[in-house]
C-alpha positions as CSV (number, residue, x, y, z in Angstrom):
1,X,83.8,114.6,91.1
2,X,84.7,110.9,91.0
3,X,84.7,109.1,94.3
4,X,87.5,106.8,95.0
5,X,88.6,104.5,97.8
6,X,90.3,107.4,99.5
7,X,87.4,109.8,99.7
8,X,85.1,107.5,101.7
9,X,86.5,109.1,104.8
10,X,85.1,112.6,104.1
11,X,82.3,113.3,106.5
12,X,83.0,110.4,108.7
13,X,83.6,110.6,112.5
14,X,87.2,109.8,113.6
15,X,88.9,109.1,116.9
16,X,92.2,111.0,117.4
17,X,94.8,109.8,119.8
18,X,95.3,112.3,122.6
19,X,91.9,114.0,122.0
20,X,88.9,113.7,124.3
21,X,86.2,114.3,121.7
22,X,85.6,112.8,118.3
23,X,86.4,114.7,115.2
24,X,85.0,114.8,111.7
25,X,87.1,114.5,108.5
26,X,86.5,117.6,106.4
27,X,89.0,117.3,103.6
28,X,91.6,115.0,102.1
29,X,94.5,116.6,100.2
30,X,96.0,113.6,98.3
31,X,98.6,115.7,96.5
32,X,100.2,117.0,99.7
33,X,99.3,113.9,101.8
34,X,97.1,115.7,104.4
35,X,93.9,114.9,106.2
36,X,91.9,117.7,107.9
37,X,89.9,116.9,111.0
38,X,87.5,119.4,112.6
39,X,86.5,119.3,116.3
40,X,84.0,121.1,118.5
41,X,84.2,124.9,118.5
42,X,85.4,124.7,114.9
43,X,89.0,123.8,115.8
44,X,90.6,122.2,112.7
45,X,93.8,120.1,112.9
46,X,95.9,118.7,110.0
47,X,97.5,115.3,110.0
48,X,99.7,113.4,107.6
49,X,97.8,111.0,105.3
50,X,97.9,107.9,105.2
51,X,100.6,107.6,107.8
52,X,98.4,108.8,110.7
53,X,95.8,106.2,109.9
54,X,98.3,103.4,109.4
55,X,100.0,104.0,112.8
56,X,96.6,104.3,114.6
57,X,96.9,108.0,115.4
58,X,93.6,108.4,113.6
59,X,90.9,105.7,113.9
60,X,87.9,106.1,111.5
61,X,84.6,105.1,113.0
62,X,83.0,103.8,109.8
63,X,80.4,101.0,109.7
64,X,81.5,99.7,106.3
65,X,83.8,100.8,103.5
66,X,82.1,101.0,100.1
């Protein structure tokens, strides 16, 4: 699997607007434009990608992008 600029988010912690706890990005579906975030107690939510990151609904907590 080739890593690209979009896949750096997988496995990273992410802050979600309206959520108390942090989530972790589990999957990116680039064909459908979806990002999957899992929270405590294995609750998984789906958000639009990249719109949700651009409008600050999702804020990745990465130290640096490689």
